[in-house]
C-alpha positions in Angstrom: -38.2 -17.2 -2.2 -38.2 -13.5 -1.2 -35.3 -11.8 -2.0 -34.9 -9.0 0.4 -31.0 -8.5 -0.2 -28.8 -8.1 -3.5 -25.6 -9.3 -4.1 -24.0 -5.2 -3.2 -25.3 -5.7 0.5 -22.8 -6.2 3.0 -23.5 -9.3 4.9 -24.7 -9.0 8.5 -22.5 -8.2 11.2 -22.8 -11.3 13.2 -23.5 -13.8 10.3 -24.7 -17.7 11.2 -21.8 -20.0 10.3 -23.2 -22.5 8.9 -20.4 -24.9 8.5 -20.2 -24.9 12.6 -24.2 -24.5 13.7 -26.2 -27.5 13.8 -29.0 -28.4 11.9 -32.0 -26.6 11.8 -36.0 -27.8 10.8 -37.0 -28.5 7.4 -38.6 -25.4 5.1 -41.4 -25.5 3.1 -42.0 -27.3 0.0 -40.1 -30.9 -1.0 -38.3 -32.7 1.8 -34.7 -32.8 2.1 -34.8 -36.4 1.4 -36.7 -35.8 -2.2 -34.5 -33.0 -3.2 -31.5 -35.4 -2.6 -32.6 -38.0 -4.5 -33.9 -35.9 -7.4 -30.2 -34.4 -7.3 -28.1 -35.4 -10.2 -25.3 -37.0 -8.1 -27.7 -38.8 -6.3 -29.7 -40.8 -9.5 -27.3 -43.5 -9.7 -26.2 -43.9 -6.4 -26.7 -47.5 -5.2 -29.4 -47.6 -2.5 -26.4 -48.3 0.4 -24.8 -45.0 -0.9 -27.5 -43.0 -0.8 -28.9 -44.3 2.4 -25.5 -43.2 3.7 -25.6 -39.8 2.2 -29.6 -39.5 3.4 -28.6 -40.4 7.3 -25.4 -37.2 7.2 -26.6 -34.7 5.2 -28.4 -31.5 6.9 -30.6 -28.6 6.0 -29.8 -24.9 6.9 -32.4 -21.9 6.4 -30.8 -18.8 5.9 -31.2 -15.2 5.5 -30.2 -12.7 3.0 -26.6 -11.6 3.8 -26.1 -14.5 6.2 -23.2 -16.3 5.3 -23.0 -19.7 4.0 -18.8 -20.1 4.1 -16.2 -18.3 4.6 -13.2 -17.9 2.5 -10.0 -18.6 4.7 -11.6 -21.6 6.6 -11.9 -25.2 6.6 -14.0 -26.8 4.1 -16.0 -29.2 6.0 -18.9 -29.6 4.1 -20.1 -30.0 0.3 -22.9 -27.3 -0.1 -25.9 -27.1 -2.1 -28.6 -24.6 -2.8 -31.9 -26.2 -2.4 -33.9 -23.2 -3.4 -32.8 -19.5 -2.9 -29.7 -17.8 -4.4 -25.7 -17.6 -2.9 -23.3 -15.2 -4.5 -19.3 -16.5 -4.1 -17.2 -13.2 -3.8 -13.7 -12.7 -2.1 -12.0 -10.0 -0.8 -8.5 -9.1 -1.7 -5.7 -7.9 0.8 -6.4 -4.5 -0.1 -10.0 -4.6 0.3 -11.3 -4.9 -3.1 -14.4 -7.2 -3.9 -15.1 -9.6 -6.9 -18.3 -11.8 -7.2 -17.5 -15.2 -9.3 -21.0 -16.5 -9.8 -24.4 -17.2 -8.2 -25.3 -20.4 -7.4 -28.8 -21.1 -8.0 -31.5 -23.8 -7.3 -30.1 -27.4 -7.6 -26.4 -25.9 -7.8 -23.8 -27.7 -5.3 -20.6 -26.2 -4.6 -16.9 -26.6 -2.8 -15.8 -29.7 -4.2 -12.5 -28.0 -5.0 -11.5 -26.9 -1.5 -12.5 -30.7 -0.2 -10.6 -32.2 -3.1 -7.6 -30.2 -2.8 -8.1 -30.3 1.0 -7.2 -26.3 1.3 -9.3 -23.4 2.6 -12.0 -21.8 1.2 -11.2 -19.2 -1.4 -13.9 -17.3 -1.2 -16.9 -16.3 0.9 -20.6 -17.8 0.3 -23.4 -15.3 1.1 -27.2 -16.0 0.7 -28.8 -13.3 -1.6 -32.2 -14.1 -0.4 -33.9 -16.5 2.2 -32.3 -19.9 0.8 -32.7 -23.2 1.8 -29.0 -25.3 2.0 -27.9 -28.7 2.2 -24.7 -29.7 3.6 -22.9 -32.8 3.2 -20.1 -33.5 5.7 -16.8 -34.0 4.5 -16.1 -37.5 5.7 -19.6 -38.5 3.7 -18.0 -36.3 0.4 -15.2 -38.8 1.0 -16.6 -41.7 1.3 -18.6 -41.3 -1.8 -15.5 -40.5 -3.7 -14.1 -44.1 -2.2 -17.0 -46.0 -3.0 -18.9 -44.6 -6.1 -18.3 -44.7 -9.4 -21.3 -42.6 -10.5 -20.4 -40.0 -7.9 -16.8 -39.6 -9.3 -18.5 -39.4 -12.9 -21.0 -36.7 -11.6 -17.7 -34.8 -10.3 -15.8 -35.2 -13.1 -18.9 -33.6 -15.3 -19.2 -31.1 -12.9 -15.5 -29.8 -12.8 -15.7 -30.0 -16.4 -18.8 -28.1 -16.8 -17.6 -25.3 -13.9 -14.2 -24.8 -15.8 -16.3 -24.1 -19.5 -17.9 -21.8 -17.6 -15.3 -19.6 -16.3 -13.5 -20.1 -19.6 -16.1 -18.6 -21.6 -16.7 -15.3 -18.7 -13.2 -14.8 -19.6 -14.0 -15.0 -23.6 -17.4 -12.8 -23.1 -15.4 -9.9 -20.6 -12.5 -9.8 -23.2 -14.7 -9.9 -26.9 -18.3 -8.9 -26.6 -20.2 -5.8 -26.4 -21.3 -4.6 -22.6 -24.8 -5.6 -23.6 -23.6 -9.0 -24.7 -21.9 -9.6 -22.0 -24.9 -9.1 -19.3 -26.8 -11.4 -22.0 -24.3 -14.4 -21.9 -24.0 -13.5 -17.7 -27.4 -14.0 -17.2 -27.8 -17.1 -19.5 -24.6 -19.2 -17.2 -27.2 -19.2 -14.6 -29.1 -21.5 -16.5 -26.6 -24.0 -16.9 -28.7 -27.3 -16.9 -26.1 -29.3 -15.3 -24.7 -27.0 -12.7 -28.0 -25.3 -11.8 -30.8 -27.9 -13.2 -33.5 -26.2 -11.1 -33.0 -22.6 -11.7 -36.9 -21.1 -13.1 -37.4 -18.0 -15.3 -37.4 -15.7 -12.8 -34.2 -14.8 -11.7 -34.6 -12.9 -8.0 -31.4 -10.6 -9.2 -31.6 -6.7 -8.8 -29.8 -4.7 -11.0 -26.7 -4.7 -9.0 -26.5 -8.0 -8.7 -26.3 -8.2 -12.2 -23.6 -5.4 -12.2 -21.3 -7.4 -9.8 -21.7 -10.8 -11.8 -20.8 -9.2 -14.8 -18.2 -7.1 -13.4 -19.6 -3.9 -14.9 -21.0 -0.5 -13.4 -24.2 -0.7 -12.2 -25.5 2.5 -14.9 -23.7 0.3 -17.7 -25.8 -2.8 -16.8 -28.8 -0.6 -16.5 -28.6 0.2 -20.1 -27.3 -3.0 -21.1 -30.6 -4.8 -19.6 -32.7 -2.0 -21.2 -31.5 -3.1 -24.6 -32.0 -6.5 -23.6 -35.6 -5.4 -22.9 -35.9 -3.7 -25.9 -35.2 -6.8 -27.6 -37.7 -8.6 -25.9 -35.6 -11.3 -24.2 -36.3 -10.5 -20.8 -38.5 -8.2 -18.4 -36.9 -6.2 -15.7 -39.1 -5.8 -12.4 -38.4 -4.9 -9.0 -36.2 -7.3 -7.6 -36.2 -9.8 -10.3 -35.7 -10.4 -14.1 -37.9 -12.5 -15.6 -36.5 -14.3 -18.8 -38.4 -14.6 -22.2 -36.0 -16.0 -24.7 -33.4 -18.2 -23.2 -31.8 -19.0 -26.7 -31.8 -15.3 -27.3 -29.6 -14.5 -24.5 -27.2 -17.3 -25.4 -26.4 -16.2 -28.6 -26.8 -12.0 -28.6 -24.3 -10.0 -30.3 -26.0 -6.5 -29.8 
């Protein structure tokens, strides 16, 4: 995917509301059915359960800056990122924006709003051209009621996500800026939450600054230090990770 926008860009004026429009054609690469079949949550489904999913999940193609979901609106889909990158952000009543995390290829999100039957607490915005899978609430609920395997997956996913956010709070309070940036990038490679992430992260330095909750200038300095340590290589519009284990343990 060619990321033409960054997490710092403002969403388009008239965004396509993915949760209200109809399915579009499939894009290049693996078919939607193959993508679903390879998803971690689908691998232990019964044939009947998978067929129910296959019939109801639809695919969307989104451009940089378009919304995948909206803060404050009812959650009507469980959302998967087939390819590309989606940032989850929120805007306070005072207009302050915060980026919680990025969802990369293979990641599914939004189960919390569906389980609690509450409006979404964040916007989902495409950072680059992305393929998105949408599972209707009714199908998600049917899996909860009929599939032990799916419930087991959700328990693991919620546990992994909780652990991720706890660790991010710890990074913010205990680590030096360089180490915070290193761990922030490493979180995007969680094999359970984002099983299809590649070594090339299509993130700009502004994107990393938003994810790490730091100024762009400070992130630029941190990325140069990490590059000098041969942990990654910064290129225009993307970052190539060279040493994942090094990022996960970097102390500065």
